[in-house]
N, C-alpha and C positions, 0 to 999 in steps of 0.2 A: 075208943077213939086210938086212930094216930097220929101218932108225932112226929115229925120229921126235920128233923136237925143237917143242914149241910155245912160238911166240916171243911173240906178245903176240895180245890177244883186241880188239875194234875192232871195232864196231858200231853200223850207221848210227840202232837206234830208242836210244831214250835210255833204257827199264826195260821188263823183262816184265812182263806181266800176269798173274797164275796162272786159271787155265782149270779152271774149275768148274763139270761138268756137257759137255753137247752145243750146241756154237756153231754157225751156220748156217760158210760161208767166207769171208762177206762179214763176218759178226757185229767179227769177231778183228781187221780191216785197220780199219774204220772207229774203233774203239773204239781200234786205234795212232794213227791219223792225230790222230784228233780231242783227243785228249791234248794236240797239239803245235797244232791250229788248230781254227779251227771254222767246220762245216761246216753251210749249207742244203741244206734236205731235195735241190733240183734240182744242185746240186753235188757233193753224195753219189752222186745218182744217174749225173751224166757220169762220175766219178770209175771207178764200178764195171763204167763198161760200160764205159773202156780196157779193165778188168784179164782174164788169159789163162789159168781155174783149168791145172795139169799134178799129174800126179804122176809121182813118180821112184819108182825100185825099190831096192832096197839096193844101195852100191855104183857105182853107173848117176853116168858124170858127167855133168853138165849143161854143163860149162865147161870146155875142154882149152887149158891153157894156146899161145899163140902163136895162138890164135879172137880174134876178135873180141864183147867182149860186148855185146849189142844187145838184153838187161832185165836189172830189177831183180827177185830174186825175193823174195816178204814170203813167210814159211815159215806152215803152217795147226796142221799136225803133224808131224812128224818132226823131224829133225834135219842140218841142210849142216854143211860146213864147208869153207874156202876155204885152202886149200897151194899152196903150191909145191916145185919139188921142183929142189934146188941139181947143180952138174958133176959131184958123188959122187952119184948119185939119193938123197939125204937131204929126206926133205920136211920141210917149215916148215910147224907147224901158224898162221895170222895170224890165224881165224877162225871161230867156233861158230853157229851158225842156227839156236837154237833156236824153236820157235813165238814168233811175236808178234816174229817179227825181221825183218831186210831185210837180204841178200849182192844183191851185185853186181861185181866187178873194176873200179871207177870209174873210176880213169886211162882202163882200154879205155871201157866204157858211156860217158864224158864225151867224149874225144876220137875215138872211136871208130877207133883203130889197134890190133895185137894188143896181149893181153893176157899176163900173168906168170902170175894166179892160174888154179885148181883148181880147180874146186865141183864134189863127191861128197855122192851120200846117203850118209848112215851108216846108214841106215835107210828103210823104207817111206816117204816126204815128198811131202805134198799142202803143195802152193803157188798162188801167184800171179802172173801176173808183169806187169810192166807195161815196155812197147817204149822206146825211149831216141824212138820217135818218137809214141809216141801219149801219153810226157814230156812233151814239147815241146807239145802239143794241148792237153794237160790245163795246162802256163801261161796259157798265155792265153787257155781258158775259165774257168779257175779258179786266179786273179791269187793266192790265198792262198798256194796249191800252188808258185809261182815265189817270194814272198817269205820263206816257207820256205826255203826250196833255195835263196835266193842266192847262199850261202857254196861251196856246191861247185855253182853252175851258172858261179860265172867263175873258174873252173879250167876250162872249156873251153875259155880262149881265152889260154892259156899254152904 
């Protein structure tokens, strides 16, 4: 028998926007980002050019414990969950990522060391991914992003 425990919910985005009607994949992420920083059209184009669309099927694992996290994922539709499995085989849900949410194993992504998080699609899910390398290029090309994430970036050196 599997046991599930919800420990706490953590998200990178500060709030979710309701989705009313169809939106382009990129509209939702631009709304999410521009809630935090102001972007010129050229800066939006740079950011959007670094994103990679991906489809995840229900129950597909996007990240396995012990792997190095190489991307941050933004959920456009569907839902992902991040969880760990303890020594007794009990899953501990750490976060959910519904539409308009970001998810990653932040320690692993920033340190580029193997992580402890599993990320699984709870239903068919459309995501936009931003690789660690592209994130660093984005910080150089669009300094607003680096400033917005400076607290997270400082973890890279601890």
